[in-house]
C-alpha positions in Angstrom: 24.3 -13.8 -8.5 26.1 -11.9 -11.2 25.0 -8.3 -10.5 28.0 -6.2 -9.4 28.0 -4.7 -5.9 29.6 -1.8 -4.2 32.3 -3.0 -1.8 30.9 -2.7 1.8 32.4 -0.3 4.2 34.7 -1.7 7.0 32.6 -3.4 9.6 29.4 -3.5 7.5 27.5 -6.7 7.0 28.4 -7.6 3.4 27.6 -11.3 3.0 25.2 -13.5 4.8 24.6 -17.3 4.9 21.3 -18.4 6.1 20.3 -22.0 6.9 17.4 -23.4 4.9 15.3 -26.5 4.8 14.2 -25.8 1.3 15.9 -23.1 -0.8 12.8 -22.4 -3.0 10.6 -22.0 0.0 13.1 -19.6 1.7 13.5 -17.7 -1.5 9.8 -17.1 -1.8 9.6 -16.1 1.8 12.3 -13.4 1.7 11.1 -12.1 -1.7 7.6 -11.6 -0.4 8.4 -10.3 3.1 11.5 -8.1 2.4 11.5 -7.7 -1.4 14.9 -9.5 -1.9 16.0 -10.5 -5.3 16.5 -14.3 -5.2 17.9 -17.0 -7.4 16.8 -20.4 -6.1 19.0 -22.1 -8.7 22.2 -20.8 -7.1 20.6 -20.5 -3.6 21.6 -16.8 -3.7 20.0 -13.5 -2.8 20.5 -9.8 -3.1 19.2 -7.3 -0.4 19.9 -3.6 0.0 23.7 -3.4 0.7 24.0 -7.2 1.1 24.4 -10.4 -0.8 24.2 -13.9 0.5 23.3 -17.5 0.1 21.1 -20.2 1.7 22.8 -23.3 3.0 21.0 -26.6 3.3 22.9 -28.3 6.1 21.1 -30.3 8.8 24.1 -29.6 11.1 23.2 -25.9 11.1 20.7 -25.3 13.9 18.6 -22.1 14.0 19.9 -19.5 16.4 22.8 -17.1 16.7 22.5 -13.4 16.0 19.1 -11.8 15.5 19.1 -9.6 12.3 16.5 -6.7 12.2 15.1 -5.6 8.8 13.3 -2.4 8.0 9.8 -2.8 6.4 7.5 -0.2 5.0 4.3 -1.8 6.4 4.4 -4.1 9.3 0.9 -5.4 8.5 1.8 -6.3 5.0 5.1 -7.9 6.1 3.4 -10.1 8.8 0.7 -11.2 6.3 3.5 -12.2 3.9 5.4 -14.0 6.7 2.4 -16.3 7.4 1.5 -16.7 3.7 5.0 -17.9 2.8 5.7 -20.5 5.5 7.0 -18.3 8.3 5.7 -17.8 11.8 5.0 -14.6 13.8 6.4 -15.4 17.2 4.3 -12.9 19.3 2.3 -9.7 19.0 4.2 -6.6 17.8 5.2 -4.0 20.3 6.1 -0.3 20.3 9.7 0.8 20.9 10.3 4.2 22.3 7.3 5.7 20.6 9.1 5.7 17.3 8.8 2.3 15.8 6.9 -1.0 15.9 8.8 -4.2 16.3 8.0 -7.9 15.6 9.9 -11.1 15.8 9.2 -13.8 13.2 10.7 -17.1 12.1 11.5 -17.9 8.4 10.5 -21.3 7.0 13.7 -22.9 8.3 13.3 -21.5 11.8 15.7 -18.6 11.6 14.6 -15.8 13.8 14.3 -12.3 12.2 13.3 -8.9 13.6 11.0 -6.6 11.6 11.1 -2.8 12.2 8.5 -0.3 10.9 8.6 3.4 11.7 5.5 4.8 13.3 3.6 7.2 11.1 1.4 10.2 12.0 -2.4 9.9 11.4 -3.5 10.0 7.8 -7.0 9.8 6.1 -8.3 6.4 5.1 -11.7 7.4 3.9 -14.5 4.8 4.1 -17.7 5.2 2.0 -21.0 3.4 2.6 -22.1 2.2 -0.8 -24.9 0.2 -2.3 -22.8 -2.0 -4.6 -19.2 -2.5 -3.5 -18.0 -4.2 -6.6 -19.5 -1.6 -8.9 -18.0 1.3 -6.9 -14.6 -0.5 -6.8 -14.6 -0.9 -10.6 -15.5 2.9 -10.9 -12.6 4.1 -8.8 -10.2 1.6 -10.3 -11.0 2.7 -13.8 -11.2 6.4 -13.1 -8.1 6.7 -11.0 -6.1 3.6 -11.5 -6.5 2.4 -7.9 -5.7 -1.2 -7.1 -8.0 -3.6 -5.2 -6.5 -5.0 -2.0 -9.5 -7.0 -0.8 -12.4 -7.5 -3.3 -15.8 -9.0 -2.7 -19.4 -7.8 -2.5 -19.3 -6.4 1.1 -16.0 -4.6 1.6 -13.1 -3.3 -0.5 -9.7 -1.7 0.1 -8.3 0.4 -2.7 -4.6 1.4 -2.9 -2.6 4.1 -4.7 1.1 3.3 -5.0 0.7 0.6 -2.4 -1.0 2.9 0.2 -4.6 2.6 1.3 -6.5 5.6 0.1 -10.2 4.5 0.0 -12.4 1.9 1.7 -15.8 0.8 0.4 -18.4 -0.8 2.7 -21.9 -2.0 1.7 -24.3 0.2 3.5 -26.6 -2.5 4.8 -24.0 -4.9 6.1 -22.9 -4.7 9.7 -20.1 -7.2 10.1 -18.7 -7.2 13.7 -19.0 -3.4 14.2 -22.6 -2.8 13.2 -23.9 -0.8 10.2 -21.7 2.0 9.0 -24.7 4.3 8.4 -27.9 4.8 10.4 -30.1 4.8 7.3 -28.7 3.0 4.2 -31.3 4.7 2.0 -30.7 8.3 3.2 -28.9 10.7 0.8 -25.1 10.6 1.1 -22.2 13.0 1.0 -23.9 16.3 2.0 -21.0 18.6 3.0 -18.3 15.9 2.3 -16.1 15.8 -0.7 -14.0 12.7 -1.6 -10.8 14.4 -2.8 -8.0 12.9 -4.8 -5.1 15.3 -5.4 -1.7 15.2 -7.1 -3.1 13.3 -10.1 -0.4 13.1 -12.8 -2.7 12.6 -15.8 -5.6 15.0 -15.2 -6.7 15.0 -18.8 -6.8 11.3 -18.8 -9.0 11.2 -15.8 -11.4 13.7 -17.5 -11.6 11.4 -20.5 -12.2 8.3 -18.3 -14.9 10.2 -16.4 -16.7 10.8 -19.7 -16.3 7.2 -20.8 -17.8 6.1 -17.5 -20.7 8.4 -17.8 -20.0 10.0 -14.5 -22.2 13.1 -13.9 -20.2 16.3 -13.8 -20.8 18.5 -10.8 -18.3 21.1 -11.9 -16.5 21.0 -15.3 -12.7 21.1 -15.4 -11.5 24.4 -14.1 -8.4 26.1 -12.6 -8.1 26.7 -8.9 -7.9 29.6 -8.3 -9.6 31.1 -11.3 -7.6 33.0 -14.0 -6.1 36.1 -12.4 -6.5 34.7 -8.9 -2.8 33.9 -8.2 -0.8 30.7 -8.0 -2.1 28.9 -5.0 -2.6 25.9 -5.4 -2.4 26.5 -9.2 -3.9 23.1 -10.2 -6.9 22.0 -12.2 -10.0 20.2 -10.8 -13.0 18.3 -12.0 -16.0 17.6 -9.6 -18.0 14.4 -10.3 -20.7 12.2 -8.8 -19.7 8.6 -8.1 -22.2 5.7 -8.5 -23.7 6.4 -5.0 -23.9 10.2 -5.4 -20.8 11.1 -3.5 -19.1 14.2 -4.9 -15.6 13.3 -6.0 -13.0 15.9 -6.7 -10.0 15.0 -8.8 -7.1 17.6 -8.9 -3.9 17.7 -10.8 -0.6 18.3 -9.0 -0.2 21.6 -7.3 1.6 24.0 -9.6 0.6 22.1 -12.8 -1.5 25.2 -13.9 1.1 27.8 -12.8 0.8 31.2 -14.4 4.0 33.2 -14.8 3.8 36.8 -13.7 
């Protein structure tokens, strides 16, 4: 690896050698699970504050110290572990009410610890829809959301890697039963599907027009002119393919009015 590095502080872990059965396999594993930059040709890797190399040596048996690595999403990390030749050793557990821990093995049998901070509750809206794939395409085009599942019965849509919307076919029960008592009943009365902090509000308005989305309330400032500066953003209210009212708002303060 040729990228220059800051010299580690005294006592910091600055270089790491890891046993490997297959360098390419281990490189793919650590790139997927921890986001390391890897160079299989030189058997090298770069991690935050750390550089190192994989060693293919049958005399090196797995064991020794157990390094713990911080991950943003434990679920995503564990999926990546199993998809790239690793093994989840046992079910994750909570430590001190502050973090979730899991122990895994990499493809060469080296044991690693994964740490994810616990987060407070946050909305992960699920909409019952008639056509999952059509609704998914609508939200992907309108807002730039990214599919994390796909298929005709269920969809997960991400913004900046975080789950913000789930779509479920109204007449499919899966293991939990139907998500709505009457799949044909009107939807969304009293519920608004709200997407805020949109950076390109004018672009969303143009995409809504191109999609032919019915406009419930045309673009407007909230609050109206002369009403102050809270939240001082713009909104457009639309209907999605199933009739849910969708509100898209620019970033708070985007429509600030100087005194």
